[in-house]
N, C-alpha and C positions, 0 to 999 in steps of 0.2 A: 537330419543330423549327419555329422561327419563320421565316416567309417575309415579308420586309418589302415594302411597297408603294411604288411611285414611286421617289423619289430618297432613300429611307431605307436604312440599313444596320443590321445587328445585330452587336454586338461582345461578346466575352467579356472582362470586366474583368480586368486583370492587376493583382494586388495585390502590391506589393513588400514582403517581410518586412524589417523594419528592426531592426537590432541596434546598440547603442552599442559603442564600443571596449572597454568594461568587461564586455560580454557580456549586458547587459540588453536584453530585447526591448521595443520600443515598442508599446503596445496600439493596436488599430485606432481606438479612440475618441479617441486623442491625435494621430492623424496627419491630414494633409490628405486630401481625397478623391482617389482615384487618377484619373489622366488618361490612362492608357495601356490599350489593349485590342487584342485580336486579332479581325479581321473574320471572322465565321463565316457570314454570309449577306448578300447584296446584292440590292437591288430592281432592277427592269428599267430604271429611269431615268425622269426627268421628261419629259413631252410638251412639245415646243415649239410655237410658233404654226403651224408647217407640218405638225403631226401626226406628227412624227418623234421618236423617243426620243433624249434627250441621253445620251451615254456617262457612266459613273461612273468617277471617277479611281482608286478603290480596288478591290481584288479580294479574294476569300476567301483567307485566310492572311496578309494584310498585318497588320503591327503598326502601330497609329496612335496619335498623340496627339490628344486631342479637347478641346473647350472645357470648362472646369471644371464648369459647371452645366447642361450640355447633356443632352438626351435624357430618356428614361423608363427607370427601373430595373425590371428583371424578374428574378425568381428562379425557376429551374426545376431540379428535381432537385438542389437544393443548390448550383447554380452561378449566379453573378451575371452577368446580361447587361444590355446597355443598347441601346435602340433610338434611333438619332439620325439626323438629316438629314445627308446627305453634306457639306453646307456647314459643319457643326460639326466635321468632321475637319480638323485643322490641319496635320498632316504625317504622312508615312509614315516609320517608323523602318527604316533599312536596315542 
C-alpha cells in the first residue's frame, strides 16, 4: 500500500456509473473526470516553524471532493488511486 509523506493523502477514485433515462450507459471517455474519492491513507502532516506536525483535517474512510486537476494518478492492482496534497481536498461528504 502507498504511505503518503507530509501533508499528502491517498484516495481511491470513486467513478459514478452514469445511465440515461433511456437506459444508455455513458462511456468514461465522454464523462468529466471524477472528483470524488475515498481516503485510504493519510500522511503524518506538515511540519510548522516550531517543529510540530500540523493535524490533517481528513481521516481514512472519509469520502471527499477534490480539485478537478489535482494530484497524481496511480493505478495498482487494477484500482485507480490519486495522491494529492490535503489542500486540494475541498470538502468531506457526510
